C-alpha positions in Angstrom: -82.0 14.1 -4.7 -78.4 13.0 -3.7 -79.7 9.7 -2.5 -76.5 7.9 -2.6 -74.9 10.4 -0.4 -77.8 10.9 1.8 -78.0 7.2 2.7 -74.2 7.1 3.6 -74.1 10.2 5.6 -77.1 9.0 7.8 -75.2 5.8 8.2 -71.9 7.5 9.2 -73.9 9.6 11.8 -74.8 6.4 13.6 -71.1 5.3 13.6 -70.3 8.6 15.2 -72.9 8.1 17.9 -71.8 4.5 18.7 -68.1 5.6 18.8 -68.8 8.5 21.3 -71.1 6.3 23.3 -68.3 3.5 23.4 -65.8 6.2 24.4 -68.0 7.5 27.1 -68.5 4.0 28.7 -64.8 3.3 28.5 -63.8 6.6 29.9 -66.3 6.3 32.9 -65.0 2.8 33.6 -61.4 3.9 33.6 -62.0 7.0 35.6 -64.2 5.4 38.2 -61.6 2.4 38.8 -58.6 4.8 39.1 -57.1 5.5 42.5 -59.0 8.1 44.4 -57.8 11.7 44.3 -58.6 14.8 46.3 -61.1 16.9 44.5 -60.4 19.7 46.8 -57.0 20.3 45.6 -56.4 22.6 42.6 -56.5 20.7 39.4 -54.0 22.9 37.7 -50.8 21.3 39.1 -47.4 21.0 37.6 -46.3 17.7 36.2 -44.5 16.5 39.2 -47.8 16.4 41.0 -48.8 13.6 38.7 -52.2 15.0 37.9 -52.5 13.1 34.7 -55.2 12.5 32.1 -56.9 9.7 34.2 -57.1 12.1 37.2 -58.7 14.7 35.0 -61.1 12.1 33.6 -62.0 11.1 37.2 -62.7 14.7 38.1 -64.9 15.3 35.0 -66.9 12.0 35.5 -67.6 13.1 39.3 -68.7 16.4 37.8 -70.9 14.4 35.3 -68.9 15.3 32.3 -66.8 13.3 29.7 -63.8 14.6 27.8 -63.6 13.4 24.0 -60.3 13.0 22.4 -59.4 12.5 18.8 -59.0 8.8 18.9 -62.8 8.6 20.0 -64.0 9.6 16.6 -61.0 8.7 14.4 -62.7 5.7 12.7 -66.0 7.3 11.6 -64.2 10.4 10.7 -62.1 8.5 8.3 -65.2 6.8 7.0 -66.8 10.2 6.5 -63.9 11.3 4.5 -64.0 8.4 2.1 -67.8 8.7 1.6 -67.4 12.4 0.7 -64.6 11.6 -1.8 -66.4 8.7 -3.3 -69.6 11.1 -3.8 -67.4 13.7 -5.8 -67.0 16.2 -3.0 -63.8 18.2 -3.8 -60.8 17.6 -1.6 -60.6 21.0 -0.2 -64.4 20.8 0.9 -63.7 17.5 2.4 -60.8 18.7 4.4 -62.9 21.6 5.7 -65.7 19.4 6.8 -63.6 16.9 8.6 -61.5 19.5 10.3 -64.6 21.3 11.5 -65.9 18.0 12.9 -62.8 17.2 14.7 -62.4 20.7 16.1 -66.1 20.6 17.4 -66.0 17.2 18.9 -62.5 16.6 20.4 -60.9 18.6 23.3 -64.2 19.4 24.8 -66.4 18.0 27.5 -69.9 16.6 27.2 -72.3 16.4 30.0 -73.3 12.7 30.7 -76.9 12.2 29.8 -77.0 14.6 27.0 -78.2 13.3 23.6 -75.3 11.9 21.5 -77.6 12.0 18.5 -78.2 15.7 19.0 -74.5 16.3 19.4 -73.4 14.4 16.3 -76.2 15.9 14.0 -75.6 19.6 15.3 -71.9 19.0 14.5 -72.4 17.4 11.0 -75.0 20.1 10.1 -72.5 22.8 11.3 -69.7 21.4 9.2 -71.8 21.1 6.0 -73.2 24.6 6.4 -69.8 25.9 6.9 -68.9 24.5 3.5 -72.1 25.3 1.6 -72.1 29.0 2.6 -75.1 31.1 2.9 -76.8 30.6 -0.6 -78.1 33.4 -2.7 -81.5 34.9 -2.9 -82.0 36.4 -6.4 -85.4 38.0 -5.3 -83.7 39.8 -2.4 -80.9 40.9 -4.8 -83.4 42.3 -7.3 -85.5 44.1 -4.6 -82.4 45.9 -3.2 -80.9 47.0 -6.7 -81.7 49.4 -9.5 -83.8 48.2 -12.2 -83.2 46.6 -14.6 -81.0 44.0 -12.9 -78.9 42.6 -15.6 -77.8 38.9 -15.4 -75.4 37.5 -17.8 -75.3 33.7 -18.1 -72.0 31.8 -19.0 -70.9 28.3 -19.2 -69.6 25.4 -21.1 -71.3 23.8 -24.2 -74.3 21.6 -23.4 -74.8 22.5 -19.9 -78.5 23.5 -20.3 -77.7 27.3 -20.2 -80.7 28.3 -22.5 -83.1 26.1 -20.7 -81.9 27.4 -17.4 -82.5 30.9 -18.6 -86.2 30.0 -19.6 -86.6 28.6 -16.1 -85.3 31.4 -14.2 -87.5 33.6 -16.4 -90.5 31.5 -15.3 -89.4 31.7 -11.6 -89.2 35.4 -11.9 -92.5 35.9 -13.6 -94.2 33.6 -11.0 -92.7 35.9 -8.3 -94.1 39.0 -9.8 -91.2 40.4 -11.8 -91.1 41.5 -15.5 -88.4 40.0 -17.6 -86.8 40.2 -21.0 -84.4 37.7 -22.5 -81.4 38.6 -24.6 -80.5 35.9 -27.0 -76.8 36.5 -27.2 -75.9 33.0 -28.4 -75.5 34.0 -32.1 -73.2 31.2 -33.3 -75.0 27.9 -32.4 -77.4 27.0 -35.2 -81.0 27.2 -34.1 -80.1 29.0 -30.9 -82.4 32.0 -31.8 -85.3 29.7 -32.5 -84.8 27.6 -29.4 -84.8 30.7 -27.2 -87.8 32.2 -29.0 -89.8 29.0 -28.3 -88.8 28.9 -24.6 -89.7 32.6 -24.2 -93.1 32.3 -25.8 -93.9 29.4 -23.5 -92.9 31.3 -20.3 -94.6 34.4 -21.6 -91.6 36.8 -21.9 -90.1 38.9 -24.7 -86.8 38.0 -26.3 -84.4 40.4 -28.1 -82.4 38.7 -30.9 -80.5 39.5 -34.1 -79.7 37.3 -37.0 -77.3 34.3 -36.6 -73.8 35.3 -36.6 -74.4 38.8 -35.3 -72.3 40.5 -32.5 -73.7 39.2 -29.3 -72.6 42.3 -27.5 -75.0 44.3 -29.8 -77.8 41.9 -29.1 -77.3 42.1 -25.2 -77.0 46.1 -25.5 -80.3 46.2 -27.3 -81.9 44.0 -24.6 -80.8 46.3 -22.0 -82.1 49.3 -23.9 -85.5 47.8 -24.4 -85.7 46.9 -20.6 -84.8 50.5 -19.7 -87.3 51.9 -22.1 -90.1 49.6 -20.9 -89.7 49.5 -17.2 -88.5 45.9 -17.2 -87.2 44.6 -13.9 -84.8 42.0 -15.0 -82.6 41.3 -18.2 -81.4 37.7 -18.7 -78.7 37.4 -21.2 -77.7 34.2 -22.9 -74.2 33.7 -24.4 -72.7 30.9 -26.6 -71.2 28.0 -24.6 -67.5 28.2 -24.5 -64.5 26.7 -22.6 -62.2 28.8 -20.6 -59.1 27.9 -22.8 -60.7 29.3 -26.0 -59.0 32.7 -26.1 -61.1 34.3 -28.7 -64.3 33.4 -27.1 -63.1 34.5 -23.7 -62.1 38.0 -25.3 -65.5 38.1 -26.7 -67.0 37.5 -23.4 -65.0 40.3 -21.9 -66.4 42.6 -24.5 -69.9 41.5 -23.7 -69.2 42.4 -20.1 -67.9 45.9 -21.1 -70.9 46.8 -23.3 -73.6 45.1 -21.1 -72.3 46.0 -17.7 -74.1 43.0 -16.0 -74.9 43.3 -12.3 -74.5 39.4 -11.9 -72.5 36.9 -13.9 -73.8 33.4 -13.5 -72.0 30.3 -14.4 -74.2 27.3 -15.5 -72.9 23.7 -15.3 -74.3 20.2 -14.8 -74.4 18.8 -11.2 -73.9 15.3 -12.7 -70.3 16.5 -13.9 -69.3 16.3 -10.3 -65.7 17.4 -9.7 -65.4 18.4 -13.4 -68.0 21.1 -12.9 -66.1 22.3 -9.7 -63.0 22.6 -11.7 -64.5 24.3 -14.7 -66.3 26.8 -12.4 -63.0 27.6 -10.7 -61.2 28.1 -14.0 -64.1 30.2 -15.4 -64.2 32.3 -12.4 -60.5 32.9 -12.7 -60.7 33.7 -16.4 -63.8 36.0 -16.6 -65.3 36.2 -13.2 -68.4 34.7 -11.6 -70.9 36.1 -9.0 -73.3 33.1 -8.7 -73.6 29.5 -10.1 -76.5 27.4 -11.1 -76.2 23.7 -11.4 -78.6 21.8 -13.7 -79.7 18.1 -13.6 -79.4 17.9 -9.9 -82.2 15.5 -9.9 -80.1 13.0 -11.9 -77.1 13.3 -9.6 -77.3 10.8 -6.7 -73.9 12.0 -5.4 -74.3 15.6 -4.7 -70.5 16.4 -4.7 -70.7 19.5 -7.0 -73.5 21.0 -5.0 -71.6 20.7 -1.8 -68.2 21.6 -3.1 -68.7 24.4 -5.6 -69.4 27.5 -3.3 -66.6 26.6 -1.0 -64.2 25.9 -3.8 -64.6 29.1 -5.9 -66.0 31.2 -3.1 -69.3 32.0 -5.0 -72.8 31.1 -3.9 -74.9 28.6 -5.7 -78.2 30.4 -6.6 -80.4 27.6 -8.3 -80.4 24.0 -8.9 -82.3 22.5 -11.8 -84.5 19.4 -10.7 -86.4 18.3 -13.8 -87.5 19.1 -17.4 -90.4 21.4 -16.7 -90.0 25.2 -16.3 -90.9 25.0 -12.7 -88.2 22.5 -11.9 -85.8 24.9 -10.7 -85.4 25.9 -7.0 -83.4 28.4 -5.0 -80.5 26.7 -3.4 -81.0 26.9 0.5 -78.2 25.4 2.4 -80.2 24.6 5.4 -82.8 22.8 3.6 -80.2 20.8 1.7 -78.4 19.8 4.9 -81.7 18.9 6.6 -82.5 16.6 3.6 -79.2 14.9 3.6 -79.2 14.3 7.5 -82.8 14.4 8.4 -84.6 16.6 10.9 -84.6 20.2 11.6 -81.5 22.4 11.3 
């Protein structure tokens, strides 16, 4: 997953390492060849004492430490920025990552002999985790909230929302939860039949009305059924729509008033890259979003949407879809994603 980005990130980590090692050697040579100074004198002198950068470097070298400055990592940092932008990472996320790295690596001392690889990997992982956020555990949420937990799925046309609901139903069943699906996409021809087939295959009941019915009524009935039968989770489908369709957005607002969902989950395709990030932000601003699911992550070599979306809209990524089977959906765990991108343990 995200193989293009993975290979390039691992390459740029080596460039950071080489740049820091070269800067260390250069700083040691400069400092050790500078005129001798008294180490017994206080180092915090006023400018007229001429205790300049070279003097400070010499003291640090004698104390077995090296001071890194911005120019020491400028080149790999610029390359990292280009790599992230080329792989569809949104500019605000790119800026946050590079700023974090610069802050962590420059203006601080590094003990001579400590592992440069460890320093670089720790800093890059910290920067990526800062952008990815904490993730979202649906099982923990369900366990800590009153049943039934009501989850409303929204998103644009063709993003795989209906299939995603079936996958989430399968995931929850496998984790011991009872589930009912509300087939609230009453406008798309064949939507009810598609959902009934999915529900039968994953072993859950689906509540549906005839085509063209009021989706609010369908989802109200799904909640009523769950309450009457002690069901843990209601998964509510809705018709795909774009944020600029005022009538459909008003309908979605009505659905929210009637159903009173605990979570509103936005679904889009990982392969849409920055478009998915922009749409998620617009949807969040229009109707609100609590969590995000990205489909087709297995087909996305870049990974930009997965890295950007939580940071950009301030809402956690809950699942990513990684294939066609019902079990091809996995909780989005930031530390695992970062470990996969950079290698090693977090």
